[in-house]
C-alpha positions as CSV (number, residue, x, y, z in Angstrom):
1,M,-29.9,-5.7,52.2
2,Q,-28.8,-8.3,49.4
3,S,-28.5,-6.5,46.8
4,N,-26.2,-3.7,49.1
5,I,-24.3,-6.5,49.3
6,L,-24.5,-8.1,45.3
7,R,-23.5,-4.7,44.1
8,L,-21.0,-4.5,46.6
9,T,-19.6,-7.6,45.6
10,I,-20.2,-7.0,42.1
11,V,-18.1,-3.8,42.5
12,V,-15.1,-5.3,44.5
13,T,-14.7,-7.5,41.6
14,A,-14.7,-5.3,38.5
15,L,-11.9,-3.6,40.9
16,L,-9.3,-6.5,42.0
17,L,-9.7,-7.3,37.9
18,S,-9.0,-3.7,36.4
19,S,-6.1,-3.7,39.2
20,C,-4.6,-7.6,38.3
21,S,-5.0,-6.0,33.9
22,S,-3.2,-2.6,34.8
23,K,-0.5,-5.0,37.1
24,N,0.0,-7.9,33.6
25,D,0.1,-4.4,31.3
26,L,3.1,-2.8,33.3
27,K,4.3,-6.1,33.0
28,N,4.9,-6.1,29.3
29,Q,6.0,-2.4,29.1
30,I,9.3,-2.4,28.2
31,T,11.4,0.8,26.9
32,I,13.6,0.5,23.1
33,K,15.6,3.3,22.3
34,V,15.1,4.3,18.2
35,N,17.9,5.8,15.9
36,S,17.5,7.3,13.2
37,I,20.4,6.1,10.4
38,D,21.3,8.1,7.3
39,S,21.6,5.3,4.6
40,E,24.4,6.4,2.8
41,T,27.0,7.4,5.3
42,K,25.7,4.8,7.8
43,Q,25.6,7.5,11.0
44,L,23.1,9.0,13.0
45,R,21.5,12.1,12.0
46,I,22.6,14.0,14.6
47,N,20.9,18.2,15.0
48,R,18.2,16.7,12.4
49,F,15.5,16.4,15.0
50,D,13.2,13.8,12.7
51,S,10.0,13.2,13.6
52,V,8.9,9.6,14.3
53,E,5.7,7.9,14.2
54,V,4.7,4.4,16.2
55,R,2.0,2.7,14.8
56,K,0.9,-0.3,16.2
57,E,-1.7,-3.0,14.7
58,G,-5.3,-2.9,15.3
59,I,-8.3,-4.5,14.1
60,G,-8.5,-4.7,9.9
61,Y,-11.1,-6.8,7.8
62,L,-9.2,-8.4,4.8
63,M,-5.9,-6.1,5.4
64,K,-4.3,-5.3,8.7
65,T,-4.0,-2.0,10.1
66,F,-1.8,0.5,12.0
67,N,-3.4,2.8,14.2
68,T,-0.7,5.7,15.1
69,V,-0.4,5.8,19.3
70,G,2.4,8.3,18.7
71,K,4.5,10.5,18.0
72,Y,7.8,11.8,18.1
73,V,11.2,14.0,18.2
74,T,14.4,12.8,17.5
75,D,17.3,14.1,20.1
76,S,19.9,15.9,19.0
77,T,21.3,12.4,18.9
78,G,19.7,11.4,16.7
79,S,17.4,8.4,19.2
80,V,13.9,9.0,20.8
81,K,13.3,6.5,23.7
82,I,10.2,4.9,24.0
83,K,7.7,2.7,25.7
84,I,5.3,0.3,23.8
85,D,3.6,-3.4,24.7
86,C,6.3,-6.0,23.8
87,R,2.7,-8.6,22.7
88,E,2.2,-6.3,20.0
89,E,3.2,-5.6,16.7
90,Y,4.3,-2.4,15.7
91,Q,5.4,-0.3,12.1
92,I,8.1,2.5,13.2
93,R,8.4,5.0,10.9
94,V,11.0,8.2,11.0
95,Y,10.5,11.4,8.6
96,G,12.8,14.0,8.4
97,L,13.3,16.8,6.4
98,H,13.1,15.5,2.5
99,A,14.1,12.2,3.9
100,Y,12.5,9.1,5.5
101,G,12.8,5.2,6.4
102,G,10.3,2.7,8.5
103,D,10.5,-0.3,10.0
104,N,7.4,-3.8,11.0
105,F,8.5,-5.5,13.8
106,E,6.5,-9.0,15.1
107,K,5.0,-9.5,18.7
108,E,7.4,-10.2,21.1
109,E,10.3,-9.2,18.7
110,L,12.1,-6.3,21.1
111,K,12.8,-7.4,24.0
112,D,13.8,-3.6,26.4
113,G,16.3,-1.7,26.7
114,Q,17.1,-3.0,22.5
115,K,18.5,-0.4,20.2
116,V,16.2,0.1,16.7
117,N,18.1,1.5,13.7
118,I,15.6,3.1,11.0
119,E,17.7,4.1,8.5
120,V,16.7,6.7,6.6
121,V,16.8,7.5,2.5
122,P,16.8,10.4,1.2
123,N,13.5,12.2,-0.2
124,Q,14.3,12.6,-4.0
125,I,11.7,14.5,-6.3
126,Y,11.7,13.9,-9.9
């Protein structure tokens, strides 16, 4: 009888702890808008449908590692909305047809609703 009560207590405690952590995770979720900007014209890359790769800092021994957490495609306006955790460090990379660009963002540097402009430079093949 006592073992059943102990098991039930452990299960209830685990459920309470998991529900608390998920509420904190949702609290730290922010939405940012990534804009793909042409480096020459300084305008949005309209109708280019660039690929946006989001990488989050991972565990590394001597160097930082960044694991891919999402891949997105910009819409016809040259932008995409992404949900991320504001407590993590991110790399955001944009890849287009013969063009690329990217930037790094420290922990809590990005705010909810922020617009992030990633300048895309042409990939010159020599």
